[in-house]
C-alpha positions in Angstrom: 89.7 109.7 100.7 90.0 109.1 104.5 93.1 107.6 106.2 91.5 104.1 106.5 91.2 103.9 102.7 94.6 105.5 102.3 96.1 102.7 104.5 94.3 100.0 102.5 95.5 101.2 99.1 99.1 101.8 100.4 99.3 98.3 101.9 98.0 96.7 98.7 100.6 98.6 96.6 103.4 97.6 98.9 102.3 94.0 98.9 102.2 93.9 95.1 105.7 95.3 94.7 107.0 93.1 97.5 105.8 90.0 95.6 108.7 90.4 93.2 111.1 92.5 95.2 111.7 90.0 98.0 113.0 90.9 101.4 113.0 94.6 100.8 109.7 95.7 102.3 111.2 98.7 104.1 112.7 99.9 100.9 109.5 99.4 99.0 107.5 101.3 101.7 110.0 104.3 101.6 109.9 104.5 97.8 106.1 104.5 97.7 105.9 106.9 100.6 108.1 109.3 98.6 106.0 109.0 95.5 102.9 109.9 97.5 104.7 112.8 99.2 105.9 114.1 95.8 109.6 113.6 96.5 112.6 111.9 94.8 114.5 108.9 96.1 118.2 108.0 96.1 118.8 104.2 96.4 122.3 103.2 97.4 123.7 99.7 97.3 126.1 97.5 95.5 125.0 96.2 92.0 122.7 93.2 91.9 120.4 94.0 94.8 117.2 94.6 92.8 117.2 98.4 92.8 116.3 98.5 89.1 113.6 95.8 89.5 112.1 97.8 92.3 111.7 100.9 90.1 110.2 98.9 87.2 107.8 97.2 89.6 106.8 100.5 91.1 106.0 102.0 87.7 103.6 99.2 86.9 101.8 99.3 90.3 101.4 103.1 90.0 100.4 103.0 86.4 103.0 105.6 85.4 105.0 106.1 82.2 108.6 104.9 82.7 112.0 105.8 81.3 115.5 104.6 82.2 118.8 106.5 81.8 122.0 104.5 82.3 124.5 107.1 83.6 128.0 106.7 82.2 131.1 108.8 82.2 130.5 110.0 78.6 126.8 110.8 79.1 126.0 114.4 78.1 123.3 116.7 79.6 121.4 116.8 76.3 121.2 113.0 76.5 119.0 113.5 79.6 117.0 116.6 78.8 116.8 116.4 75.0 117.6 119.2 72.5 116.9 121.0 69.3 117.6 119.2 66.0 117.6 120.9 62.7 114.8 119.7 60.4 116.0 119.9 56.8 112.5 119.6 55.4 111.0 122.5 57.4 114.2 124.5 57.8 113.5 124.9 61.5 114.8 123.4 64.7 112.6 120.8 66.3 112.8 119.9 70.0 113.4 116.2 70.6 112.4 115.4 74.2 114.9 113.5 76.2 114.1 110.5 78.5 113.5 112.9 81.4 110.1 113.6 79.9 108.3 110.8 81.7 106.4 110.3 85.0 108.8 107.8 86.6 112.5 108.2 85.8 115.1 105.6 86.7 118.5 107.4 86.9 120.6 104.2 87.0 124.0 104.4 88.6 123.7 108.2 88.7 127.1 108.7 90.3 129.0 107.2 87.4 128.4 110.4 85.4 130.4 113.6 85.9 128.9 116.5 87.9 127.9 118.5 84.8 125.6 115.7 83.6 124.3 114.9 87.1 123.4 118.6 87.4 121.2 118.4 84.3 118.6 116.9 86.6 118.5 119.8 89.1 115.9 121.9 87.4 113.8 118.9 86.5 113.8 117.6 90.1 113.1 121.0 91.7 110.9 122.9 89.2 109.4 119.9 87.4 110.4 121.5 84.1 113.3 121.6 81.6 114.8 124.7 80.0 116.7 124.3 76.7 117.7 127.3 74.5 115.7 129.7 76.6 112.4 127.7 76.3 111.0 126.1 79.5 108.9 123.0 79.0 106.8 121.4 81.8 107.3 117.7 82.8 104.5 115.2 83.1 102.5 115.0 86.3 103.5 113.3 88.5 107.3 113.4 88.0 109.4 111.2 90.2 113.1 110.4 90.0 114.4 107.2 91.6 118.1 107.2 91.3 120.4 104.3 92.0 123.9 104.9 93.4 126.8 102.6 93.9 128.8 103.2 97.2 131.4 105.8 96.7 134.1 103.2 97.3 133.2 101.6 94.0 135.5 102.1 91.1 134.5 104.8 88.6 132.1 106.8 90.8 131.8 110.5 91.2 130.3 112.1 94.4 126.9 113.8 93.8 126.9 117.6 94.2 125.5 118.7 97.5 122.8 120.8 95.8 121.5 117.7 94.0 121.7 115.5 97.1 119.5 118.0 98.9 116.8 117.6 96.3 116.3 113.9 97.1 113.6 113.6 99.7 114.9 110.3 100.9 118.1 108.3 100.7 117.5 104.6 101.2 120.2 102.1 101.8 119.6 98.7 100.1 121.2 95.9 102.0 122.1 92.3 101.1 119.1 89.9 101.5 118.9 87.4 104.4 119.6 83.7 103.8 115.9 82.7 103.6 115.1 85.6 101.2 118.0 84.7 98.9 116.9 81.1 98.9 113.3 82.1 98.1 114.7 84.2 95.2 116.5 81.1 93.8 113.2 79.1 94.1 111.4 81.8 92.1 114.0 81.6 89.3 113.7 77.8 89.3 109.9 78.2 88.9 110.5 80.4 85.9 110.5 84.0 87.2 111.8 86.4 84.5 112.4 90.0 85.6 112.4 91.1 81.9 108.8 89.9 81.5 107.5 91.5 84.7 103.8 91.9 84.8 102.2 93.3 88.0 98.7 94.5 88.8 98.1 98.2 88.7 97.0 99.1 92.2 97.0 102.9 92.1 96.3 105.6 89.5 97.6 109.1 89.1 94.2 110.3 90.5 94.8 108.0 93.5 98.3 109.5 94.1 96.8 113.0 94.0 94.0 112.0 96.4 96.4 110.3 98.8 98.6 113.4 98.7 95.7 115.6 99.6 94.7 113.2 102.4 98.2 113.3 103.9 98.2 117.1 103.7 95.2 117.1 106.0 96.9 115.0 108.7 97.0 117.1 111.9 100.4 118.2 113.3 100.6 119.4 116.8 102.9 122.4 117.6 105.0 120.1 119.8 105.8 118.0 116.8 106.8 121.0 114.8 109.1 122.0 117.7 110.5 118.4 117.8 111.3 118.4 114.0 113.0 121.8 114.3 115.1 120.8 117.2 116.2 117.6 115.4 117.4 119.5 112.4 119.0 122.3 114.4 121.0 119.6 116.3 122.7 118.6 113.1 124.2 122.1 112.8 125.7 122.0 116.2 126.9 118.4 116.5 130.6 117.9 117.2 131.0 115.3 114.4 129.1 117.3 111.7 130.8 119.8 109.5 127.7 120.8 107.4 124.3 120.4 108.9 120.9 119.8 107.3 119.1 122.6 105.5 115.6 123.9 106.1 114.5 121.6 103.2 115.2 118.7 105.6 112.7 120.2 108.1 110.1 120.4 105.4 110.9 116.9 104.3 110.4 115.5 107.8 107.1 117.3 108.1 105.7 116.1 104.8 106.8 112.5 105.1 105.7 112.3 108.7 102.2 113.2 107.7 102.3 110.6 104.9 103.7 108.0 107.4 100.9 108.7 109.8 98.3 108.2 107.0 99.9 104.8 106.1 99.2 103.7 109.7 95.5 104.8 109.3 96.0 107.8 111.7 94.8 111.4 111.1 97.6 112.9 113.3 101.4 112.7 113.6 103.2 111.2 116.5 106.9 111.4 117.4 107.5 107.9 116.1 106.5 109.0 112.6 109.3 111.5 112.7 111.9 109.1 114.2 111.1 106.4 111.7 112.0 108.7 108.8 114.8 110.8 110.3 117.7 108.7 109.0 116.3 108.5 105.4 115.7 112.3 105.4 118.9 113.4 107.0 121.7 110.9 106.1 122.5 112.5 102.7 122.1 116.1 103.9 124.9 116.2 106.5 128.6 116.2 106.0 130.9 114.7 108.7 134.2 116.1 109.7 137.1 114.0 108.3 138.2 113.0 111.8 134.8 111.5 112.5 134.9 109.5 109.2 138.4 108.2 110.1 137.1 107.0 113.4 134.5 104.9 111.5 131.5 107.1 112.5 128.7 107.1 109.9 125.9 109.6 109.3 123.4 107.1 110.6 125.5 106.8 113.9 125.3 110.6 114.3 121.6 110.8 113.6 121.0 107.9 116.0 122.8 109.9 118.8 120.8 113.0 117.9 117.5 111.1 118.2 118.6 109.8 121.7 119.7 113.2 122.9 116.7 115.2 121.7 113.7 115.1 124.0 110.4 114.0 122.4 107.1 115.7 123.0 105.4 114.6 126.2 108.6 113.1 127.7 112.4 112.8 127.5 114.5 111.0 125.0 
């Protein structure tokens, strides 16, 4: 598959999902980009913005198996991974797979569960396997977690552990729709739209995802781009407002997604704008601000924006 075919398939998939997830094209593009790049996505926004609808639509367009876990304060790790149940007939313990054994997992309101249950996804997200009672079982291919999170100010939420946040390739903020978009949504419901009876055309297959991932891995990256990515991530570790900077996994994430972003534009090489386009989504959940900065109303996106301005780009100055 060349980059022209890659772009065509990507655009068709985005258009199909966007036909029901109105006014969130940027969110749709980021979710699909992560799926192709082999990474997980954290979607943050208040309830009712269509995050769950997005994941259900994406599963149909990708032709992937789909499971949903509703995270609650009493959810146990075994409710996610599964466990061994004694079989009275055979006298042995049988493993009953949990909902994590799927290709596309919706972890709904993940920050309403305590840290112990949230951490049950760590191995699955990193190793694509689940270990129970000393036995490691592989997860289906591909395996992608799309987790929804309510803002931390919401009642009954727990902050995600830093180790788990770092395993999300992208964190995407889902905003309120514009006036015209919300009006179009009402028109759709008047016309009979039923999100529970969602039926979309499958645009991509698992083989397509694999082929697109291979195409993205062949996108050329100049040494000056590698230098630019490195300087951006290093700047998060020295910034006056940042207590904990981004890890090397952020550098790898920027490289991988920049290649995929270039392919979505039909290019066979990465340009600085590919990196800049994805910097906020890659870095915003991987940095921790000083309390003083938060009290002043400074957000992670504000800090990343300043780093992008201060860091010179290849072939010129910022």
